[in-house]
N, C-alpha and C positions, 0 to 999 in steps of 0.2 A: 873074785868079783868079775862078773861077765863084761865083755867088751861092749862098748856103745856102738850100735849100728846106725848108720844114716841111710835114709831113703835116697837112692841114686837119682830119683826124679826131682829131688829138691835141689834147686840151683841157688847159689849165693846171689843175693841182690846187691849190686854195687851201691855203696853209700856215696852220696853226693857231698864230698868233703869241700868245704869252703876255705879258701886261703884268705887270711887276714894279715895285713902288714901293720905293725905298730911302729909309729915314728915318735919316740919319746926318749928323752935323755935322762930322766930321773929313774934311778934304779929301783927305788921303792914302789913307784907308780907302775913300772914294768912288771914287777913281781906281783903286785895286786891284780893287774890286768890278766896276767897268766893264770893266777888262781881263779879269778872269776870266770874266765873263758876256757877253763879246762874241760874240753868236750871232744869226744871221738869224731864228731862231724866238723871240727874246726882245726885247721892247721895254722898255727901262729908263727909268724916271723917277726923279728924285732931288729930295728936299727936305731941308732942314737943321733944321727945327723941327716940333714937333707942330702948331702953328698952320697952317703951310704944308701939312702933311699933311691936315688937315681941309679946307682949301680945295681941294686936289687931289681928295679923295674926294667932294666935292660934284659933280664933273664926270666922274669916272672910277671904274671898279670893277676894280682890279687883281686878278689871280689870286693873287698872292703879295706879301707885304710882308716885306722885310728890315728889322728894327727894332732900332736901338741902344737901350740903356737910358738912359744919361746924355745928355740933350739940353739945349740952352740954356733951354728953357721947360718942362721937366718930365722925367718918367721914362717910358721906354717901357713898363715894367711896368704903369703906370696907364693907358696908352693901349690896351692889348690889349683891354680890355672895350669901349672905344669902337669899335675895329675890328670886333669880333664883333657889336656892335649894328648897325653900318652894313651888314655883310654876314656872316651866320653861316657862310657857306661859304668865306670868305677864309682862305688859308693864311698862317701867320705863322712866320717864323724869327727868333727873338730872338738878337742877337749882342751879346756883352758880354765885356770883358776884365777889368774891375775888379770886377764884382759877381757872382762865381761863385756866391755864396750865393743869388743871385736865381733860380737855375735852377728850383728846386721851385716858387717863386711864379709864375714865368713860365708853366710848364707847367700849373699849377692854374688860372691866369687865362685859359688858352685858346691859348697858343702851341703850335704843333705840334712845333717843334724848338728846342732851346736850343743854340747853337753858340758855345762859348767862344773868345775871341781869345787867342792866334793860332790860326787854323785853316788847313788846307791847301786848295789849289784843288780837290782831289778831294773833300774833305769837304763843301765848299760845293756843288759841282756835284751830288754824289750826293744831298745833302739836297733840293736843288731838284727834281731828277728824281723822287725818291720822292714829293714832294708834288704835282707837276704831272702826273704820268703815272698 
């Protein structure tokens, strides 16, 4: 079989990989998010607590955060202001199934989108595309 030859004039185009931080303590939801967002242009990182999210944010600046509301060490609603102080341009999608009344508060606090659980694959992907493009 002949070797494949590449044109030396063709240069690789760098892919604009987006970092997404998932702050979610439920293992099944994390697995679902990982399956839905499995894409070569997305780098997923996952933490289960707000404290772990703070540690992560000391070293990285994700483009987008998927934030659950009820976490072991606090409420995502209260963490939105921390995220916006860390990086005012950060995009936030708040995901919650129990606290649908929290939608208005989340959006007032700075979340870009409130996505109630359960949501569809398309709803999540469309929300992320809208914020990252």
